[in-house]
C-alpha positions in Angstrom: 160.0 53.9 15.8 158.3 52.5 18.6 159.8 51.4 21.9 160.2 47.8 21.8 159.9 47.4 17.9 159.3 49.3 14.6 156.4 50.4 12.6 156.4 50.9 8.8 153.6 52.0 6.7 152.9 52.4 3.0 149.9 53.9 1.1 147.9 56.7 0.8 146.5 59.4 3.2 144.2 61.8 1.6 144.2 65.2 3.6 141.5 66.7 1.7 138.9 64.0 2.5 140.7 62.4 5.4 140.8 59.0 4.1 143.1 56.3 4.9 144.3 53.4 2.7 147.6 52.0 4.4 149.5 48.7 4.6 151.2 48.8 7.9 153.6 46.4 9.5 154.5 46.3 13.3 157.7 44.4 14.3 158.0 43.6 18.0 161.6 43.0 19.1 162.5 39.7 20.6 162.3 40.6 24.2 158.8 42.3 24.0 157.6 39.1 21.7 158.6 36.8 24.5 156.6 38.9 27.1 153.4 38.4 24.8 153.8 34.7 24.5 156.8 34.5 22.2 157.1 32.9 18.8 156.1 29.3 20.1 152.7 27.8 20.4 152.3 25.2 23.1 156.1 25.2 23.4 156.9 23.5 19.9 154.9 25.1 17.0 156.3 28.5 15.3 153.4 31.2 15.1 152.9 32.4 11.4 153.5 35.9 12.7 157.2 35.4 13.7 160.3 35.9 11.6 163.7 34.1 11.8 165.1 36.4 14.5 162.1 35.7 16.9 160.3 38.8 16.4 156.7 38.8 15.8 155.5 40.6 12.8 151.9 42.2 12.7 150.8 43.2 9.0 147.5 45.2 8.8 145.7 47.2 6.6 144.2 50.6 7.9 141.4 52.2 6.1 138.6 54.6 6.7 139.1 58.2 8.0 140.9 59.9 10.5 137.9 60.0 12.9 136.8 56.4 11.9 140.1 54.3 11.0 139.3 50.8 10.3 141.9 48.3 11.2 142.1 44.5 9.7 144.9 41.8 9.5 146.1 41.3 6.2 147.0 37.8 4.8 150.2 38.8 3.2 153.0 36.6 3.2 155.3 37.3 5.7 159.1 37.7 5.2 161.2 34.6 6.7 
């Protein structure tokens, strides 16, 4: 758990060659979400990265190695 949210990961971490292949989801609680702009765009549209509790959900894929991780957004459908 991180202060102000949670972090979950599923995938593979290879200790032999130090490679990473993970799907990671960070969920920022409503208070932190409001500090970084909230779940509204222009005051009226919900962002694609919010859930029904007003939290921001950030799904990413982590690949590469321990020394050179590569983080990229994923297009997985978010839970509502």
